[in-house]
Structures are given as C-alpha cells and as structure tokens.
C-alpha positions as CSV (number, residue, x, y, z in Angstrom):
1,M,0.0,0.0,0.0
2,T,2.9,2.4,0.8
3,R,4.4,1.7,-2.6
4,Y,1.2,2.8,-4.4
5,A,0.9,5.9,-2.3
6,L,4.4,6.9,-3.2
7,L,3.7,6.3,-6.9
8,V,0.6,8.5,-6.6
9,V,2.4,11.3,-4.8
10,G,5.3,11.0,-7.4
11,F,2.8,11.2,-10.2
12,I,1.1,14.3,-8.8
13,A,4.4,16.0,-8.3
14,A,5.5,15.2,-11.8
15,V,2.2,16.6,-13.2
16,G,2.7,19.7,-11.2
17,L,6.3,20.2,-12.4
18,L,5.2,19.6,-16.0
19,T,2.4,22.1,-15.7
20,F,4.9,24.7,-14.3
21,A,7.3,23.9,-17.1
22,S,4.6,24.1,-19.8
23,V,3.6,27.5,-18.7
24,R,7.2,28.7,-18.9
25,F,7.4,27.4,-22.5
26,G,4.1,28.9,-23.6
27,L,1.8,25.9,-23.4
28,G,-0.3,27.5,-20.7
29,R,-1.7,30.1,-23.0
30,L,-3.5,27.9,-25.5
31,P,-7.0,28.9,-26.7
32,G,-9.4,27.2,-24.3
33,D,-7.2,27.7,-21.2
34,I,-9.1,29.9,-18.7
35,I,-7.1,32.5,-16.8
36,V,-8.9,34.9,-14.4
37,D,-6.7,37.6,-12.8
38,R,-8.4,40.0,-10.5
39,G,-6.3,41.9,-8.0
40,G,-4.7,39.4,-5.6
41,F,-6.7,36.4,-7.0
42,V,-5.6,34.3,-10.0
43,L,-7.6,31.4,-11.3
44,Y,-5.9,29.2,-13.8
45,L,-7.8,26.3,-15.5
46,P,-5.6,24.8,-18.3
47,I,-8.4,22.9,-20.0
48,T,-6.8,22.7,-23.5
49,T,-3.3,22.1,-22.1
50,S,-4.7,19.2,-20.0
51,I,-6.4,17.6,-23.0
52,L,-3.2,18.0,-25.1
53,A,-1.1,16.4,-22.3
54,S,-3.6,13.6,-21.9
55,L,-3.5,12.8,-25.6
56,L,0.3,12.9,-25.5
57,V,0.5,10.5,-22.5
58,S,-2.1,8.2,-24.1
59,L,0.0,8.1,-27.3
60,V,3.2,7.3,-25.4
61,L,1.5,4.6,-23.4
62,W,-0.1,3.1,-26.5
63,L,3.3,3.0,-28.3
64,L,5.0,1.4,-25.2
65,N,2.2,-1.2,-25.0
66,R,2.6,-2.3,-28.7
C-alpha cells in the first residue's frame, strides 16, 4: 500500500512540475485555457493544455504497449 501511495504522490508531483514547465514554455496560454486575474486572485484552468497532455500521454503509453 505504501508503494502505491508513493507512486501516486510522485505522479502528482510530476504533473505539477510539467504544468509549471509548460507555462514557462508557452503551453499554458493555448486557446481554451481559462485565466482569471483579479487583483490578488488568480484562477488558472488549463483545459486545452490538459487535453493535449492527456493525448500525448495516451499516445506514449499506447506506443509502449505495442
């Protein structure tokens, strides 16, 4: 059980780092990504970026599974 918990935590950390890196390289500003910036409040919903990342991960896993 501990092993799976560590895998889940590692996966969440990797997704967070990839999201941070994607914004730095311009992937966080795709059409369909929602950014609300009002004063001291910022809401960032990377909908299109998430779909693109999901498709990329699915493609990689499909290629590895062949």
